[in-house]
C-alpha positions in Angstrom: 52.9 121.1 112.0 56.1 119.1 112.2 58.1 119.2 115.4 61.9 118.8 115.0 62.5 116.1 117.5 64.4 113.4 115.6 66.8 113.4 118.5 65.4 114.9 121.7 68.7 114.8 123.5 70.4 117.0 120.9 69.9 120.5 122.2 70.2 122.7 119.1 70.9 125.9 121.0 73.8 124.5 123.0 76.4 127.3 123.5 79.5 125.4 122.4 82.2 126.1 119.9 80.7 123.5 117.7 76.9 123.7 118.4 74.6 121.1 116.9 71.8 122.0 114.5 69.1 120.2 112.6 68.9 120.2 108.8 66.5 118.7 106.4 67.8 116.6 103.5 65.5 117.0 100.5 65.3 114.3 98.0 65.2 115.2 94.3 62.0 115.0 92.3 61.3 115.0 88.5 58.6 117.7 88.7 58.1 121.0 90.6 54.7 120.0 91.9 55.9 116.7 93.3 55.5 116.3 97.1 58.5 117.2 99.2 60.3 114.1 100.6 62.9 114.8 103.2 64.5 113.6 106.5 65.7 115.5 109.5 69.3 115.0 110.5 71.4 116.3 113.5 74.8 117.6 112.7 77.6 119.7 114.1 77.8 123.3 112.8 81.3 123.1 111.5 83.1 125.5 109.1 83.0 123.0 106.2 79.3 122.1 106.6 77.5 122.7 103.3 73.9 123.8 103.6 71.4 126.4 102.6 69.2 128.3 105.0 65.6 129.5 104.1 64.0 132.7 105.1 60.3 132.9 104.3 57.0 134.5 105.2 54.7 132.0 106.9 51.4 133.3 105.5 48.0 132.1 106.5 48.0 129.4 109.3 45.1 127.6 107.6 46.9 127.1 104.4 49.0 123.9 104.6 50.5 121.2 102.3 51.5 117.7 103.1 55.1 116.7 102.9 57.0 113.5 103.9 59.5 113.8 106.8 61.2 110.7 108.0 58.7 108.6 106.1 55.8 110.3 107.9 53.2 112.6 106.2 53.2 115.9 107.9 51.3 119.2 107.3 53.4 122.3 107.0 52.6 125.9 106.0 52.0 126.1 102.2 54.5 128.8 101.8 57.2 126.6 103.3 56.5 123.6 101.1 56.2 125.9 98.1 59.6 127.4 98.8 61.3 124.0 99.3 59.8 122.7 96.1 61.1 125.7 94.1 64.6 125.4 95.7 64.6 121.7 94.8 63.7 122.5 91.3 66.2 125.4 90.9 69.1 123.3 92.2 68.6 120.2 90.0 72.0 118.8 89.1 71.0 118.1 85.5 70.5 121.6 84.2 71.1 120.6 80.6 68.8 122.2 78.1 67.9 121.6 74.5 68.3 125.3 73.7 71.6 127.2 74.1 72.2 128.4 77.6 72.9 132.2 77.9 76.2 133.3 79.2 74.7 135.1 82.3 73.1 131.8 83.4 76.3 129.8 82.8 78.1 132.2 85.1 75.5 132.0 87.8 75.5 128.1 87.7 79.3 128.1 87.8 79.2 130.2 90.9 76.6 127.9 92.5 78.8 124.9 91.9 81.8 126.7 93.4 79.8 127.6 96.5 78.2 124.1 96.9 80.5 121.5 95.3 79.1 118.6 97.3 75.4 119.6 97.2 75.5 120.1 93.4 76.9 116.7 92.8 74.8 114.6 95.1 71.1 113.9 95.1 70.0 115.5 98.4 69.9 119.2 99.3 70.6 120.2 102.9 68.4 123.0 104.1 67.8 124.8 107.4 64.2 126.1 107.8 63.1 127.5 111.2 59.7 125.7 111.3 61.3 122.3 110.7 64.6 122.7 112.4 63.7 124.3 115.7 61.7 122.2 118.0 58.4 124.0 118.4 57.7 122.2 121.6 61.0 123.0 123.2 60.7 126.2 125.3 64.5 126.6 125.5 65.0 126.4 121.7 62.1 128.8 121.1 63.5 131.2 123.6 66.9 131.0 121.9 65.5 131.2 118.4 67.5 134.3 117.5 70.7 132.9 118.8 70.2 129.7 116.8 69.2 131.7 113.7 72.2 134.0 114.0 74.6 130.9 114.2 72.9 129.3 111.2 72.8 132.4 109.0 76.4 133.1 109.8 77.5 129.6 108.7 75.1 128.8 105.8 76.8 129.1 102.4 73.7 130.9 101.2 70.5 132.2 102.9 67.6 132.2 100.5 64.8 134.8 101.0 61.7 133.2 99.4 59.7 135.9 97.6 57.0 133.7 96.2 56.1 131.8 93.0 56.5 133.5 89.6 53.6 135.2 87.9 52.9 136.6 84.4 55.3 139.5 85.1 58.2 137.6 86.4 60.0 137.0 83.1 59.6 140.8 82.3 61.2 141.7 85.7 64.1 139.3 85.2 64.7 140.6 81.7 64.8 144.2 83.1 67.0 143.2 86.0 69.5 141.5 83.6 69.8 144.6 81.5 70.1 146.9 84.5 72.9 144.7 85.9 74.7 144.9 82.6 74.6 148.7 82.2 74.7 149.9 85.8 78.2 151.2 86.6 80.2 148.5 88.5 80.9 150.9 91.5 77.5 152.6 91.6 76.6 153.3 95.2 80.1 152.7 96.6 81.3 155.2 99.2 83.0 158.1 97.4 81.9 156.9 93.9 79.6 159.9 93.4 82.5 162.2 93.8 84.7 160.1 91.5 82.0 159.5 88.8 79.4 162.3 89.0 78.2 161.5 85.5 76.6 158.3 86.9 74.5 160.1 89.5 71.7 162.8 89.6 71.1 164.8 87.6 73.3 163.4 84.8 72.6 159.6 84.9 74.6 159.1 81.7 74.4 155.3 81.9 70.5 155.4 81.9 70.6 157.0 78.5 71.6 153.7 76.9 69.0 152.9 74.2 68.5 149.2 75.3 68.0 150.2 79.0 65.8 153.1 77.9 63.6 150.7 76.0 62.9 148.8 79.2 62.0 151.8 81.4 59.8 153.2 78.7 57.9 149.9 78.5 54.7 150.0 80.6 54.8 146.3 81.1 58.4 146.2 82.4 57.8 149.1 84.7 54.7 147.3 86.0 56.8 144.3 86.6 59.3 146.4 88.6 56.4 147.9 90.7 55.0 144.5 91.4 58.4 143.3 92.6 58.6 146.0 95.2 55.0 145.2 96.3 56.0 141.6 97.2 54.9 140.9 100.9 58.4 139.6 101.9 60.0 143.0 101.0 57.5 144.7 103.4 58.6 142.6 106.4 61.5 144.6 107.9 62.4 141.9 110.4 62.9 139.3 107.7 65.2 141.7 105.8 67.1 142.5 108.9 67.6 138.9 109.7 68.7 137.8 106.2 71.0 140.9 106.0 73.1 139.3 108.7 74.1 136.4 106.6 77.3 136.0 104.6 75.6 135.3 101.3 72.0 136.3 101.1 70.0 136.0 98.0 66.4 136.2 96.9 64.4 133.5 95.1 61.4 134.4 92.9 59.9 131.3 91.3 63.1 129.3 90.4 65.1 132.5 89.8 68.0 133.3 92.1 68.3 137.1 92.5 71.5 138.3 94.2 70.9 140.4 97.3 73.5 142.9 96.2 71.8 143.4 92.9 68.6 144.5 94.7 70.6 146.7 97.1 72.1 148.6 94.2 68.8 148.8 92.3 67.1 150.1 95.4 69.8 152.7 95.8 69.3 153.9 92.2 65.5 154.0 92.6 65.9 156.0 95.8 68.0 158.6 94.0 65.6 158.8 91.1 62.6 159.3 93.4 64.4 162.0 95.5 66.3 163.9 92.8 65.4 165.1 89.2 67.2 163.5 86.4 68.3 164.9 83.0 67.7 161.5 81.5 64.8 159.8 83.4 61.6 161.8 82.7 59.6 163.0 85.6 56.5 161.1 84.5 58.3 157.9 85.1 60.3 159.1 88.1 57.2 160.2 90.1 55.6 156.8 89.6 58.5 154.8 91.0 57.7 152.7 94.1 60.1 152.1 97.0 59.9 149.6 99.8 58.5 150.9 103.1 60.8 153.3 104.9 62.1 150.8 107.4 62.8 148.3 104.6 64.5 150.9 102.5 66.7 151.9 105.4 67.7 148.3 105.9 68.6 147.9 102.3 70.7 151.1 102.2 72.4 150.5 105.5 73.4 147.0 104.5 74.7 148.3 101.1 77.0 150.7 103.0 78.0 148.0 105.5 79.0 145.5 102.8 81.0 148.2 101.0 82.8 149.2 104.1 83.6 145.7 105.2 84.5 144.6 101.7 82.1 141.7 101.9 82.8 139.0 99.2 80.1 140.1 96.8 80.4 140.4 93.1 78.1 143.2 92.0 78.0 141.8 88.6 76.6 138.4 89.7 73.9 137.6 87.2 70.4 136.6 88.0 70.1 132.8 87.8 66.9 131.3 86.5 65.8 128.0 85.1 62.7 129.8 83.7 59.4 130.7 85.4 57.6 128.1 87.3 
């Protein structure tokens, strides 16, 4: 396991107006499976610092991969290396394709370039990951882990919750999600919206009667893909969800697909209503088979949805799921 000690004198948990943190700079690679090559840097946590933060489930301690840090081969948890490789692949600057790029992907890429103008134009990606950027041999840093993480998550331009690699159902889930984003009312779940637009909620659900959307929820394969998504281990770890919910711009990553946090909040709100209340449109045989996250995770999602509405957080509920294809 790597120890973040590139500068032992730099206390990353210093309580100052401009605390110092460590980041890893990830070098680009032509292929997803190529070994991660990076270096650790120390930098001040300023308002204009451009970097990502990574939230991930460590997994089995015996499962490791070798990466190169500061020209030294180091073993790290496989889930960490896997997440970094997929982030590196998803954020390649040359996203040109031979086939036409769909409009929803173009909008997502445009957004990414606005958020990260420097990172998208240079070779290296700057990332904060707890295992690599908090000195595991420094008792003070370990004791102040939550303080450090809070500062980092509040400053990162995006915090990525790594859900895991794609599987044979990922493309089906992303296709379902794209259609659901398109047809879900833009203000669904907003405080007071049910009173303003009762036709969008139980038992009416007029928007669910769309033939294209109906084709997806009547498809056993697409419903299975949706069930598998809510069974992902990350979504069953309430502390991870609570941590990432504190960030300015949280998002999920599944394979190389970026899935906006707000999209999942709204979809979860809809699923909760379908589970709890009969629908004139959504048949009971589908409704009773719907899966939800564990209760604590569900409460975290719904509480954060309400918080972001009340505080008018800078989320665009029509952000489109960004993917470069399954990996």
